[in-house]
C-alpha positions as CSV (number, residue, x, y, z in Angstrom):
1,M,-122.1,209.5,263.1
2,N,-124.0,207.9,266.0
3,D,-125.3,204.3,266.2
4,L,-127.9,203.8,263.3
5,T,-129.9,201.4,265.6
6,Y,-131.8,204.4,266.9
7,Y,-132.4,206.2,263.6
8,H,-135.7,206.5,261.7
9,Q,-136.7,208.0,258.4
10,C,-136.4,211.8,258.3
11,S,-139.7,213.7,257.8
12,F,-138.0,216.2,255.5
13,D,-136.3,213.6,253.3
14,L,-137.3,209.9,253.2
15,K,-133.9,209.0,251.8
16,C,-132.2,210.1,255.0
17,K,-132.3,208.6,258.5
18,C,-132.6,210.8,261.6
19,K,-132.2,210.6,265.3
20,K,-133.4,213.4,267.6
21,E,-131.8,214.4,270.9
22,K,-133.3,217.3,272.7
23,Q,-133.6,220.2,270.2
24,F,-131.0,218.7,267.8
25,I,-131.2,216.1,265.0
26,Y,-128.5,213.8,263.7
27,V,-128.8,213.0,260.0
28,D,-127.4,210.1,258.0
29,C,-127.9,210.3,254.2
30,S,-125.1,208.0,253.2
31,S,-125.2,205.6,250.3
32,Q,-128.5,207.0,248.8
33,E,-127.2,208.0,245.3
34,I,-127.8,211.7,246.2
35,A,-126.5,213.9,243.4
36,V,-127.5,217.3,244.7
37,I,-127.1,218.4,248.3
38,P,-130.7,219.1,249.7
39,R,-131.6,221.8,252.1
40,F,-131.6,220.6,255.7
41,P,-133.3,222.0,258.9
42,S,-131.3,224.5,260.9
43,N,-131.1,222.3,264.0
44,V,-129.0,219.5,262.4
45,K,-126.0,218.6,264.7
46,T,-124.2,216.0,262.6
47,L,-124.6,215.2,258.9
48,S,-123.3,212.4,256.8
49,L,-123.6,212.6,253.0
50,S,-120.9,210.0,252.3
51,K,-120.9,207.5,249.5
52,N,-123.2,209.4,247.2
53,T,-122.8,210.9,243.7
54,I,-122.4,214.6,244.7
55,R,-120.2,216.4,242.2
56,S,-120.3,220.0,243.4
57,I,-121.0,222.2,246.4
58,K,-122.7,225.5,245.6
59,D,-122.2,228.8,247.6
60,Y,-124.1,229.0,250.8
61,T,-125.3,225.3,250.7
62,F,-124.9,225.0,254.4
63,D,-125.4,228.6,255.5
64,N,-128.4,227.8,257.7
65,L,-126.6,225.0,259.7
66,A,-125.3,227.1,262.5
67,Y,-125.2,224.2,265.0
68,L,-123.5,221.6,262.7
69,I,-120.4,220.2,264.3
70,D,-119.6,217.1,262.1
71,L,-119.9,217.0,258.2
72,D,-119.0,213.9,256.3
73,L,-118.7,214.2,252.4
74,A,-116.3,211.2,251.9
75,G,-116.7,208.9,248.9
76,N,-118.5,211.3,246.5
77,N,-117.5,212.7,243.1
78,L,-116.4,216.1,244.3
79,Q,-114.0,218.1,242.2
80,A,-112.1,221.2,243.4
81,E,-113.3,223.2,240.4
82,R,-116.9,222.5,241.4
83,V,-116.5,223.5,245.1
84,E,-117.4,227.2,245.2
85,R,-115.7,229.9,247.3
86,Y,-118.5,230.2,249.9
87,A,-119.4,226.5,250.0
88,F,-118.8,226.3,253.7
89,E,-120.2,229.7,254.7
90,G,-122.2,229.6,257.8
91,L,-120.5,226.5,259.4
92,N,-119.1,228.6,262.2
93,Q,-119.4,225.7,264.8
94,L,-118.1,222.9,262.6
95,R,-115.5,220.8,264.5
96,R,-115.0,217.9,262.0
97,L,-114.9,217.9,258.2
98,T,-114.3,214.8,256.1
99,V,-114.0,215.0,252.3
100,A,-111.8,211.9,251.8
101,N,-112.0,209.7,248.7
102,N,-113.1,212.4,246.2
103,D,-111.3,214.1,243.4
104,I,-110.2,217.3,245.1
105,A,-106.7,218.7,244.6
106,V,-106.4,221.1,247.6
107,I,-104.3,223.5,245.6
108,H,-107.1,224.1,243.2
109,L,-109.7,224.9,245.9
110,P,-110.8,228.6,246.0
111,E,-108.5,230.6,248.3
112,G,-110.2,231.4,251.6
113,I,-112.7,228.5,251.3
114,F,-111.9,227.3,254.8
115,K,-112.0,230.8,256.5
116,P,-115.6,230.3,257.8
117,L,-114.5,227.2,259.7
118,E,-113.2,229.2,262.7
119,F,-113.4,226.3,265.2
120,L,-112.5,223.3,263.0
121,L,-110.4,220.7,264.9
122,Y,-110.3,217.8,262.4
123,L,-109.9,217.9,258.6
124,N,-109.7,214.7,256.6
125,I,-109.0,215.3,252.9
126,R,-107.0,212.1,252.2
127,H,-107.2,210.0,249.0
128,N,-108.1,212.8,246.6
129,A,-106.2,214.1,243.6
130,I,-102.6,214.4,244.9
131,T,-101.2,217.9,245.0
132,D,-97.9,219.7,245.9
133,N,-96.7,221.6,248.9
134,P,-98.3,225.0,248.2
135,Q,-101.5,223.5,249.7
136,G,-100.4,224.9,253.1
137,K,-101.6,228.4,251.9
138,I,-105.2,227.2,251.8
139,I,-105.1,224.9,254.9
140,G,-103.3,227.7,256.8
141,D,-106.7,229.4,257.3
142,L,-107.7,226.7,259.8
143,R,-106.0,228.3,262.9
144,T,-107.7,226.0,265.4
145,L,-106.9,222.7,263.5
146,E,-105.5,219.9,265.7
147,T,-105.6,216.9,263.3
148,L,-104.9,216.9,259.6
149,E,-105.2,213.9,257.3
150,V,-104.0,214.8,253.8
151,D,-102.3,213.6,250.7
152,I,-98.6,214.6,250.1
153,I,-96.6,215.4,247.0
154,M,-95.7,212.8,244.3
155,E,-92.1,213.8,243.5
156,P,-89.2,212.9,245.8
157,Y,-88.8,216.0,247.9
158,I,-86.3,216.7,250.7
159,D,-87.4,220.3,251.5
160,S,-90.5,221.1,253.5
161,L,-93.4,218.8,252.8
162,F,-95.9,221.7,253.2
163,G,-95.8,225.3,252.3
164,E,-95.1,228.1,254.7
165,G,-98.8,228.6,255.3
166,V,-99.0,225.7,257.7
167,S,-96.8,227.6,260.1
168,L,-100.0,229.3,261.1
169,L,-101.4,226.0,262.4
170,V,-99.9,226.5,265.8
171,R,-102.4,224.0,267.4
172,L,-101.8,221.2,264.9
173,T,-100.4,218.2,266.8
174,R,-101.4,215.2,264.6
175,L,-100.6,214.5,261.0
176,V,-101.6,211.5,258.9
177,S,-100.7,210.9,255.3
178,G,-103.0,209.6,252.6
179,L,-101.8,209.2,249.0
180,C,-98.1,209.9,249.3
181,G,-95.1,210.1,247.0
182,V,-92.4,211.1,249.5
183,Y,-89.3,208.9,249.2
184,T,-86.8,210.9,251.4
185,L,-87.2,212.7,254.7
186,G,-84.7,215.5,255.0
187,R,-83.9,218.0,257.8
188,M,-86.4,220.5,256.4
189,S,-89.3,218.1,255.8
190,F,-91.2,219.2,258.9
191,E,-89.8,222.7,258.9
192,Y,-93.1,224.4,259.7
193,L,-94.5,221.6,261.9
194,E,-92.1,221.3,264.7
195,Q,-94.9,221.2,267.2
196,L,-96.3,217.9,266.0
197,E,-96.7,215.1,268.6
198,H,-98.1,212.4,266.4
199,I,-96.9,211.7,262.8
200,D,-98.2,208.8,260.7
201,I,-96.6,208.8,257.2
202,S,-96.8,205.0,256.8
203,S,-98.4,205.3,253.4
204,C,-95.2,207.0,252.1
205,P,-92.6,204.9,250.2
206,I,-89.7,206.1,252.4
207,T,-86.3,204.9,251.1
208,S,-84.0,207.2,253.0
209,I,-83.9,209.4,256.1
210,M,-81.4,212.2,256.6
211,L,-79.9,212.3,260.0
212,G,-81.5,215.1,261.9
213,A,-84.9,214.8,260.1
214,F,-86.6,214.8,263.5
215,S,-83.9,216.6,265.5
216,N,-86.0,219.8,266.1
217,M,-89.2,218.0,266.9
218,N,-89.0,218.2,270.7
219,H,-92.8,217.4,271.2
220,L,-92.8,214.2,269.1
221,K,-94.4,211.3,271.0
222,Y,-95.5,208.9,268.2
223,L,-93.9,208.3,264.8
224,K,-95.0,205.7,262.3
225,I,-93.0,205.1,259.1
226,R,-93.1,202.0,256.8
227,F,-89.9,201.7,254.9
228,S,-89.5,200.2,251.5
229,K,-87.1,197.3,251.0
230,T,-84.3,199.6,249.8
231,V,-84.4,201.8,252.9
232,S,-81.2,203.4,254.1
233,F,-80.1,206.2,256.4
234,L,-78.1,209.1,254.9
235,Y,-75.3,210.1,257.3
236,R,-72.0,211.7,257.6
237,R,-69.1,209.4,258.1
238,P,-66.8,211.6,260.3
239,N,-67.1,211.4,264.1
240,I,-68.7,207.9,263.8
241,S,-65.7,205.7,263.5
242,R,-64.1,206.4,266.9
243,S,-66.9,207.6,269.1
244,T,-70.6,206.7,269.6
245,D,-71.5,209.8,271.5
246,N,-73.5,211.4,268.6
247,L,-75.0,208.0,267.8
248,N,-76.2,207.4,271.3
249,R,-78.0,210.7,271.3
250,Y,-79.8,209.6,268.2
251,F,-80.7,206.1,269.5
252,N,-81.5,206.8,273.1
253,T,-84.9,208.4,272.5
254,G,-87.2,206.0,274.2
255,T,-89.9,204.5,272.0
256,N,-89.6,207.0,269.2
257,I,-86.8,205.6,267.2
258,F,-88.0,202.0,267.3
259,T,-91.5,203.1,266.1
260,A,-89.8,204.7,263.1
261,V,-87.4,202.0,262.0
262,M,-87.5,198.2,261.5
263,F,-85.2,197.4,264.4
264,P,-82.4,196.2,264.0
265,Y,-82.2,196.0,260.2
266,D,-82.3,199.7,259.5
267,V,-80.1,200.6,262.5
268,F,-77.2,198.4,261.3
269,Y,-77.6,198.6,257.6
270,Y,-76.5,202.2,257.3
271,L,-73.5,201.6,259.6
272,N,-72.2,198.6,257.6
273,N,-69.6,200.6,255.7
274,T,-68.2,202.5,258.7
275,S,-65.2,201.8,260.9
276,I,-67.3,201.8,264.1
277,R,-65.8,199.6,266.8
278,S,-68.2,200.1,269.7
279,L,-72.0,200.3,269.5
280,Q,-74.3,201.0,272.4
281,I,-78.0,200.7,271.9
282,T,-79.1,200.9,275.5
283,D,-82.1,201.9,277.6
284,N,-84.6,201.8,274.8
285,I,-88.1,200.4,275.0
286,I,-88.4,198.0,272.1
287,P,-92.1,197.2,271.4
288,P,-93.1,193.6,272.5
289,T,-93.1,191.1,269.6
290,N,-92.8,187.4,269.0
291,R,-90.6,188.0,266.0
292,T,-87.0,186.8,266.2
293,Y,-84.5,189.6,265.5
294,I,-82.0,188.5,262.9
295,F,-78.9,190.7,262.7
296,R,-77.3,190.3,259.3
297,Y,-75.5,193.6,258.8
298,L,-73.2,194.1,261.7
299,P,-70.3,196.3,260.7
300,T,-67.2,194.3,260.1
301,S,-65.2,196.6,262.4
302,L,-67.5,196.1,265.3
303,R,-65.9,194.8,268.5
304,H,-68.3,195.8,271.2
305,L,-72.1,195.6,271.1
306,D,-74.2,196.6,274.1
307,F,-78.0,195.9,274.2
308,S,-78.4,196.3,277.9
309,N,-81.8,197.5,279.3
310,D,-83.5,197.2,275.9
311,G,-86.2,194.6,276.7
312,L,-85.1,192.3,274.0
313,R,-87.0,189.0,273.9
314,Q,-85.3,187.1,271.0
315,L,-82.3,187.7,268.8
316,S,-80.1,185.9,266.3
317,I,-76.7,187.4,265.4
318,Y,-75.0,186.5,262.1
319,M,-71.3,187.3,262.6
320,P,-68.9,184.9,260.9
321,Y,-66.1,187.5,260.6
322,L,-66.0,188.5,264.3
323,L,-63.2,187.3,266.5
324,N,-63.2,189.4,269.7
325,L,-66.9,190.4,269.9
326,K,-68.2,191.1,273.4
327,I,-72.0,191.3,274.0
328,D,-73.7,192.7,277.0
329,L,-77.4,191.8,277.4
330,T,-77.6,193.0,281.0
331,N,-81.2,193.5,282.3
332,N,-82.8,192.2,279.1
333,M,-85.6,189.8,279.8
334,L,-84.7,186.7,277.8
335,Q,-87.3,183.9,277.1
336,C,-86.7,180.4,278.4
337,S,-88.9,178.3,276.1
338,C,-88.7,175.7,273.4
339,N,-88.6,178.5,270.8
340,T,-85.4,180.0,272.3
341,V,-83.6,176.9,273.5
342,K,-81.2,177.0,270.4
343,F,-80.2,180.6,271.2
344,L,-79.7,179.8,274.9
345,R,-77.5,176.8,273.9
346,W,-75.5,179.2,271.6
347,V,-75.0,181.6,274.5
348,L,-73.8,178.7,276.6
349,D,-71.4,177.5,274.0
350,H,-70.0,181.0,273.6
351,N,-70.3,182.3,277.1
352,K,-67.0,184.0,277.0
353,R,-68.4,186.5,274.5
354,F,-71.1,187.6,276.9
355,L,-70.4,190.2,279.6
356,N,-72.1,190.3,283.0
357,Q,-73.8,187.0,282.3
358,E,-74.8,186.6,286.0
359,R,-77.1,189.6,285.6
360,Y,-79.1,188.1,282.7
361,M,-82.8,187.4,283.4
362,C,-84.9,184.6,281.8
363,K,-88.7,184.3,281.8
364,F,-90.3,180.9,281.5
365,E,-93.6,180.2,279.8
366,N,-95.4,179.8,283.2
367,G,-94.4,183.4,284.1
368,N,-91.5,182.5,286.5
369,I,-88.4,184.6,286.2
370,A,-84.9,183.2,286.9
371,N,-81.4,184.5,287.0
372,L,-79.1,182.7,284.5
373,T,-76.3,182.1,286.9
374,S,-76.6,178.4,286.2
375,L,-77.2,178.6,282.5
376,K,-76.1,175.0,281.7
377,E,-78.6,173.4,284.1
378,T,-81.4,175.7,282.8
379,V,-80.7,174.9,279.1
380,N,-80.5,171.1,279.8
381,Q,-83.8,171.3,281.7
382,I,-85.6,173.2,278.9
383,Q,-84.2,170.8,276.3
384,K,-85.5,167.8,278.3
385,E,-88.9,169.3,278.7
386,C,-89.2,170.3,275.1
387,S,-88.1,166.8,274.0
388,S,-90.9,165.3,276.1
389,Y,-93.4,167.9,274.8
390,T,-92.4,167.0,271.2
391,T,-92.9,163.3,271.9
392,L,-96.2,164.0,273.5
393,I,-97.4,166.2,270.7
394,V,-96.3,163.6,268.1
395,C,-98.1,160.8,270.0
396,V,-101.3,162.8,270.5
397,S,-101.3,163.9,266.9
398,V,-100.8,160.3,265.7
399,G,-103.5,159.1,268.1
400,I,-106.0,161.8,266.9
401,F,-105.2,161.0,263.3
402,A,-105.7,157.2,263.9
403,A,-109.0,157.8,265.8
404,I,-110.3,160.0,262.9
405,L,-109.2,157.4,260.4
406,I,-110.9,154.5,262.3
407,L,-114.0,156.6,262.8
408,C,-114.2,157.5,259.1
409,S,-113.5,153.9,258.1
410,G,-116.2,152.7,260.5
411,L,-118.8,155.1,259.1
412,I,-117.9,154.2,255.6
413,Y,-118.1,150.5,256.3
414,R,-121.4,150.9,258.2
415,H,-123.0,152.8,255.3
416,R,-121.1,151.1,252.5
417,W,-124.3,149.8,250.8
418,T,-126.0,153.1,251.1
419,L,-123.0,154.8,249.4
420,R,-122.8,152.1,246.8
421,Y,-126.5,152.5,246.1
422,M,-126.2,156.2,245.7
423,Y,-123.2,155.8,243.4
424,Y,-124.8,153.2,241.1
425,T,-128.2,154.9,240.9
426,T,-126.4,158.1,239.9
427,K,-124.2,156.3,237.4
428,S,-127.2,154.6,235.8
429,K,-128.3,156.4,232.7
430,Y,-131.8,155.0,233.1
431,Y,-132.2,156.6,236.6
432,R,-135.4,158.5,237.1
433,Y,-137.2,159.7,240.2
434,K,-140.6,158.1,241.0
435,P,-142.7,159.7,243.8
436,V,-143.8,157.1,246.4
437,E,-147.3,158.4,246.5
438,M,-148.0,157.7,242.8
439,D,-148.9,154.4,241.3
440,E,-145.7,153.3,239.7
441,I,-145.6,151.5,236.4
442,Y,-142.8,149.0,236.3
443,S,-141.3,147.1,233.4
444,F,-141.2,143.8,235.4
445,N,-143.3,142.3,238.1
446,A,-140.1,140.9,239.7
447,F,-136.4,140.7,239.3
448,V,-135.2,137.2,240.1
449,S,-131.7,137.2,241.8
450,Y,-130.1,133.8,241.7
451,S,-126.7,132.0,241.4
452,D,-125.8,130.5,238.0
453,K,-125.9,127.0,239.6
454,E,-129.7,127.5,239.9
455,K,-130.1,128.5,236.2
456,D,-132.0,125.3,235.4
457,F,-134.4,125.8,238.2
458,I,-135.2,129.3,236.8
459,I,-135.5,128.2,233.2
460,N,-137.4,124.9,233.7
461,E,-139.8,126.0,236.5
462,W,-140.0,129.7,237.1
463,I,-140.5,130.8,233.5
464,P,-143.1,128.1,232.7
465,N,-145.0,128.4,236.1
466,I,-144.9,132.1,236.6
467,E,-144.3,133.9,233.3
468,Q,-146.0,131.6,230.8
469,A,-148.8,130.4,233.0
470,C,-149.8,133.6,234.8
471,D,-148.6,136.4,232.5
472,I,-146.2,137.7,235.2
473,K,-143.2,139.4,233.7
474,L,-139.9,138.4,235.2
475,C,-136.5,140.0,234.8
476,I,-133.9,137.2,234.3
477,H,-130.3,138.5,234.1
478,Q,-129.2,135.9,231.5
479,R,-132.1,137.0,229.2
480,D,-133.0,140.6,230.0
481,F,-129.7,142.4,230.9
482,L,-128.4,144.7,228.1
483,P,-125.4,143.3,226.3
484,G,-122.3,145.5,226.6
485,E,-123.6,147.5,229.6
486,D,-121.8,147.4,232.9
487,I,-123.2,144.6,235.1
488,T,-123.7,146.9,238.1
489,V,-125.7,149.3,236.0
490,N,-127.8,146.4,234.6
491,I,-128.4,145.2,238.2
492,T,-129.4,148.7,239.4
493,N,-131.7,149.2,236.4
494,A,-133.3,145.8,236.8
495,I,-134.1,146.5,240.5
496,R,-135.5,149.9,239.9
497,E,-137.7,148.7,237.0
498,S,-139.1,145.8,238.9
499,K,-141.9,145.9,241.4
500,K,-140.4,143.2,243.6
501,T,-137.0,141.4,243.9
502,V,-137.0,137.7,244.5
503,C,-133.8,136.1,245.9
504,I,-133.3,132.4,245.3
505,V,-131.3,131.7,248.5
506,T,-128.8,128.9,248.3
507,R,-125.2,128.4,249.6
508,S,-124.0,129.4,246.1
509,F,-126.1,132.6,246.4
510,L,-124.5,133.5,249.7
511,D,-121.0,132.9,248.3
512,S,-121.7,134.9,245.2
513,Y,-120.4,138.6,245.2
514,Y,-123.0,139.7,242.7
515,C,-125.9,137.9,244.4
516,I,-125.1,139.7,247.7
517,F,-124.7,142.9,245.7
518,E,-128.2,142.4,244.2
519,F,-129.7,141.7,247.6
520,N,-128.2,144.8,249.2
521,M,-129.1,147.1,246.3
522,A,-132.7,145.8,246.5
523,R,-132.6,146.5,250.2
524,M,-131.4,150.1,249.7
525,E,-134.0,150.6,247.0
526,S,-136.8,149.7,249.4
527,I,-135.4,152.1,252.0
528,Y,-134.6,155.2,249.9
529,S,-136.9,155.0,246.9
530,R,-139.9,152.9,248.0
531,G,-140.7,154.7,251.2
532,G,-139.6,151.8,253.4
533,R,-142.0,149.3,251.7
534,S,-140.8,145.8,251.7
535,T,-139.9,144.8,248.1
536,I,-137.7,141.8,248.8
537,F,-139.0,138.2,248.9
538,L,-136.7,135.3,249.9
539,V,-137.1,131.8,248.4
540,F,-135.0,129.2,250.3
541,Y,-134.2,126.6,247.6
542,E,-131.8,124.8,250.1
543,N,-132.1,124.1,253.8
544,I,-129.7,126.7,255.4
545,Q,-129.2,127.2,259.1
546,P,-130.0,130.7,260.5
547,K,-126.4,131.0,261.8
548,D,-125.2,130.9,258.2
549,L,-127.4,133.8,257.1
550,P,-126.4,137.5,257.2
551,L,-128.1,139.5,259.9
552,V,-130.0,141.7,257.4
553,M,-131.4,138.6,255.8
554,L,-132.5,137.2,259.1
555,E,-134.5,140.3,259.6
556,L,-136.5,139.5,256.5
557,V,-137.0,136.0,257.7
558,Q,-138.4,137.3,261.0
559,Q,-140.8,139.5,259.0
560,Q,-142.1,136.4,257.3
561,S,-140.9,137.7,253.9
562,Y,-139.8,134.3,252.8
563,I,-140.9,130.8,251.6
564,E,-139.1,127.5,251.4
565,Y,-139.2,125.4,248.2
566,P,-140.7,122.0,249.2
567,H,-139.0,119.8,246.5
568,D,-142.1,117.5,246.2
569,Q,-145.0,117.5,243.7
570,Q,-147.8,118.2,246.1
571,G,-145.9,120.9,248.0
572,N,-144.8,122.5,244.8
573,V,-148.4,123.3,243.9
574,V,-148.8,125.3,247.1
575,F,-145.4,126.9,246.5
576,W,-146.3,128.3,243.1
577,E,-149.7,129.6,244.2
578,K,-147.9,131.5,247.0
579,I,-145.4,133.0,244.5
580,K,-148.3,134.0,242.2
581,E,-150.0,135.7,245.2
582,V,-146.8,137.6,246.2
583,L,-146.0,138.8,242.6
584,G,-149.5,139.3,241.4
């Protein structure tokens, strides 16, 4: 179907989308839960009814669509018994028909159902109810068919995969399997389809291939097979132990054989029990890949192995039992890189086993190509460069990790009190959100933060002068903290339930972990829960130099949010009046 960007609602059916070009319209009715195929205008060019709930196709459903060239019925609930004999009558110009992902067994379709499709080029009936090979009798009516996508039999079957009826499909060049139960490909599997150029049966669980399975397919250009883990080739042992003439004719087929097998595993596996002494796999175009070829099944009798002109990039040969092995890698483009340096070192250490070594070519990562006449110098140079690269990579990796670690540590340290505040307010079971705009009601007028050394100052002066004389409620940790509760939770609750926090600043206060904790928690409270309003008031009970104060505390001093205790009777009167004004 065409790009839906240019489609709009169809005037004849609001469930469908249409696009008009000249006198024709292109219709998309997919995924609309349509159960019964509606009647369409006669000038429809393409029609998609995919992914609906259509269960049947009546006779003459499409008989007025003389211009239709593409019909898509995939993903419905179609059943062969509900598709009537003249369902496709009138579709004389149809080129493509898709009925994939339904419940249609081709063999149960009415005989002659495809006869009206005189010019059909493409038929996709994959992923339906699987059937057996007599389906060729019904499909055989499609004399112009070029591409067939279809399910194939369930049982292992080494005769023809299709019935004799497909022999009438003389223009069929492309075959793709859907659901498939084929385990073995025999010499007769494609008996009536020798004209095929493209075969994709990768959905079939192939376990064995008979020699000659593709011997009569002179037009074959593309072959795709996915083997199961137990794959093997069935072969005849005579004429293979002394000569490779027959074998060469099988392997020297350009790209075809290596599209079909997992090279080199499948090639060597079925030769493992032979007496073969010489193996020539030459002049083949092996598809480019970054995969390392690991040969584990070389025949024990093998003495000569020729991979010349194959375009190999990497290989690893496991051959503990070989004594006189000679290998020829002439005209293969080897890779000179850190990934292949071990192989090149192995070649250097066993150079007597390699024939025509002066003709080996090696491609570097920068694209340069060199002749391996001086293999030792080349290998040493690569090892040196790879070693420096490894050191560089390790150093850079360590540097990046260290930088990230330092950055994260710096961020955590910088925001340590923010993180602590969020943690403790979440931990506190008394936490509750209070909107800044509302008039808050607090349990205390002020939370007094002080060192235990100033306990007498609080009890003897703060409580009488502030609480008892002015009816101002103070939160004193020795009196008001809940017994048995975690101290950090008590501190957090006290700050949140107090309108102000008063810090009695002394040297003992600055040296106390919990006093500094209370100060910073109060600072975070003012930033994150009080809309930035200042809620901290400093009382300097001792004379402390500015250089001895934390920077954040100096900011409060600069904002005049502090007062000094005078330590004389006349000054004390002014001091307590100021405190009452701040806390009132």
